[in-house]
C-alpha positions as CSV (number, residue, x, y, z in Angstrom):
1,M,-7.5,-14.9,10.3
2,N,-9.4,-11.7,11.3
3,T,-13.0,-11.6,10.1
4,L,-13.6,-9.5,7.0
5,R,-16.1,-6.6,7.3
6,L,-19.0,-7.3,5.0
7,N,-20.2,-3.7,5.2
8,V,-16.8,-2.5,3.8
9,I,-16.8,-5.2,1.1
10,N,-20.3,-4.4,0.0
11,L,-19.4,-0.7,-0.3
12,H,-17.0,-1.6,-3.1
13,A,-18.4,-4.9,-4.6
14,P,-21.0,-4.7,-7.3
15,Y,-22.4,-8.1,-6.2
16,R,-23.8,-8.3,-2.7
17,V,-21.5,-10.5,-0.6
18,W,-22.7,-12.7,2.4
19,Q,-20.9,-14.8,4.9
20,K,-21.7,-18.5,5.1
21,S,-23.4,-19.2,8.4
22,G,-21.2,-21.0,10.9
23,K,-18.2,-20.6,8.6
24,P,-16.3,-17.4,9.5
25,D,-13.8,-17.5,6.6
26,H,-16.4,-18.4,3.9
27,Y,-18.1,-15.8,1.8
28,Y,-20.4,-16.1,-1.2
29,F,-22.2,-14.0,-3.9
30,V,-24.5,-14.6,-6.8
31,S,-23.8,-13.2,-10.3
32,D,-26.3,-11.6,-12.6
33,S,-26.4,-14.9,-14.5
34,G,-27.4,-16.7,-11.3
35,V,-24.0,-18.4,-10.7
36,E,-23.1,-18.7,-7.0
37,F,-19.5,-18.1,-6.2
38,N,-17.9,-19.2,-2.9
39,I,-14.8,-17.5,-1.6
40,D,-12.9,-19.4,1.1
41,F,-9.8,-18.7,3.1
42,K,-8.0,-21.4,5.0
43,L,-4.6,-21.6,6.7
44,D,-2.2,-23.6,4.5
45,Y,1.4,-24.7,5.2
46,A,2.0,-26.7,1.9
47,F,3.6,-24.0,-0.2
48,V,4.8,-21.6,2.5
49,P,5.9,-23.7,5.5
50,S,5.6,-20.8,7.9
51,G,1.9,-20.4,6.8
52,A,-0.3,-18.5,4.4
53,F,-4.0,-18.2,3.8
54,E,-5.1,-20.1,0.8
55,F,-7.7,-18.2,-1.2
56,S,-10.1,-20.1,-3.4
57,I,-12.9,-19.1,-5.7
58,T,-15.5,-21.9,-6.4
59,N,-18.4,-22.0,-8.8
60,E,-20.4,-24.5,-6.8
61,R,-22.7,-25.7,-9.6
62,H,-20.1,-25.3,-12.4
63,G,-22.5,-23.1,-14.3
64,Q,-21.5,-21.0,-17.2
65,S,-20.1,-17.7,-16.1
66,P,-20.0,-15.2,-19.0
67,L,-17.4,-12.5,-19.1
68,D,-18.4,-10.5,-16.2
69,T,-16.4,-7.4,-14.9
70,K,-18.6,-7.4,-11.8
71,L,-17.1,-10.7,-10.8
72,K,-13.6,-9.4,-10.9
73,Q,-14.6,-6.2,-8.9
74,T,-16.3,-8.3,-6.3
75,V,-13.4,-10.7,-5.9
76,F,-11.0,-7.8,-5.5
77,A,-13.2,-6.1,-2.9
78,I,-12.9,-9.2,-0.9
79,I,-9.1,-9.5,-1.5
80,E,-8.7,-5.8,-0.5
81,E,-10.6,-6.4,2.7
82,F,-8.6,-9.5,3.5
83,F,-5.3,-7.5,3.3
84,E,-6.8,-4.6,5.2
85,Q,-7.7,-6.9,8.1
86,N,-4.8,-9.3,7.8
87,N,-1.3,-8.2,6.8
88,E,-0.6,-11.8,5.9
89,L,0.3,-13.9,2.9
90,M,-2.3,-15.2,0.5
91,L,-2.0,-18.3,-1.8
92,Y,-4.1,-18.8,-4.9
93,V,-4.1,-22.4,-5.9
94,T,-6.3,-23.4,-8.9
95,A,-8.7,-26.3,-8.5
96,T,-7.6,-29.3,-10.6
97,G,-10.8,-31.4,-10.7
98,D,-12.0,-30.4,-14.2
99,G,-8.9,-29.7,-16.3
100,K,-9.6,-26.0,-16.4
101,Q,-6.8,-24.9,-14.0
102,A,-4.7,-23.3,-16.7
103,F,-7.7,-21.1,-17.8
104,R,-8.4,-20.1,-14.2
105,N,-4.8,-19.2,-13.6
106,R,-4.6,-17.1,-16.7
107,L,-7.8,-15.3,-15.8
108,F,-6.8,-14.6,-12.2
109,V,-3.3,-13.4,-13.2
110,R,-4.7,-11.2,-15.9
111,W,-7.2,-9.7,-13.3
112,F,-4.4,-9.1,-10.9
113,N,-2.1,-7.5,-13.5
114,T,-4.8,-5.1,-14.5
115,Y,-5.9,-4.4,-10.9
116,E,-5.9,-0.6,-10.2
117,H,-3.9,-1.1,-6.9
118,R,-1.5,-3.6,-8.3
119,D,1.5,-1.5,-7.3
120,L,0.8,-2.2,-3.6
121,Y,1.2,-5.9,-4.0
122,Y,3.8,-8.6,-4.6
123,I,2.7,-11.6,-6.7
124,Q,4.8,-14.6,-7.8
125,T,3.3,-17.4,-9.8
126,A,4.5,-20.9,-10.4
127,E,3.2,-23.8,-12.5
128,G,4.3,-27.4,-12.8
129,K,3.3,-31.0,-12.6
130,M,2.7,-32.8,-9.3
131,D,2.0,-36.5,-9.8
132,G,1.4,-35.9,-13.5
133,Q,-1.3,-33.2,-12.8
134,M,-0.6,-29.6,-13.9
135,N,-0.9,-27.2,-11.0
136,F,-0.9,-23.4,-10.8
137,V,-0.2,-21.5,-7.7
138,A,0.5,-17.8,-6.8
139,I,1.7,-16.2,-3.6
140,I,0.3,-12.7,-3.1
141,S,1.1,-10.2,-0.4
142,R,1.1,-6.5,0.3
143,L,4.6,-5.1,-0.1
144,T,4.5,-4.0,3.5
145,C,4.1,-7.6,4.9
146,P,7.0,-8.1,7.3
147,S,7.3,-11.9,6.6
148,L,7.3,-11.4,2.8
149,P,11.1,-12.0,2.2
150,Q,11.0,-15.3,4.2
151,A,7.8,-16.3,2.5
152,I,9.3,-15.7,-1.0
153,E,12.3,-17.9,-0.1
154,E,10.0,-20.7,1.3
155,F,7.7,-20.6,-1.6
156,S,10.5,-20.8,-4.2
157,E,12.1,-23.7,-2.3
158,T,8.8,-25.6,-1.9
159,I,7.9,-25.2,-5.6
160,S,11.3,-26.6,-6.6
161,L,10.7,-29.6,-4.3
162,L,7.0,-30.3,-5.1
163,F,6.8,-29.8,-8.8
164,D,8.0,-32.7,-11.0
165,I,11.2,-32.0,-12.9
166,E,10.6,-32.4,-16.7
167,E,13.1,-34.9,-18.2
168,K,14.4,-34.0,-21.6
């Protein structure tokens, strides 16, 4: 992954974004309420076998994060810079450790659907159980990504294989 330019991110992000020292694909910022958010990118082959960068947002201390439009704007400044530097695929997979993955998924999808440059991107979401645990995942790409058609096919096929089939 090409390194993101902090100066460009910070031109558009209401919260100041820093890079984690020694971790080139890890970024963080602190909200007005004092909550530290970490943004990580890592290459992942689980949902798209040809590879995609998994994007994660982590609230390290699990502190309360009141409705905060600056949070969304900061996250999207980072996402925009990711796609500016890397015409790649991005996966958003919700964390499952605390049972709040459905909420996180709804919030992120709502953010994305109201994003001012939404028309430049492709997003496909999926949800289902894996080993009895609900999981939510989305594949996101600029429409200009040359590997997008193959990735959509791989993503759909992988989802059908990984998510448990509900018996009726």
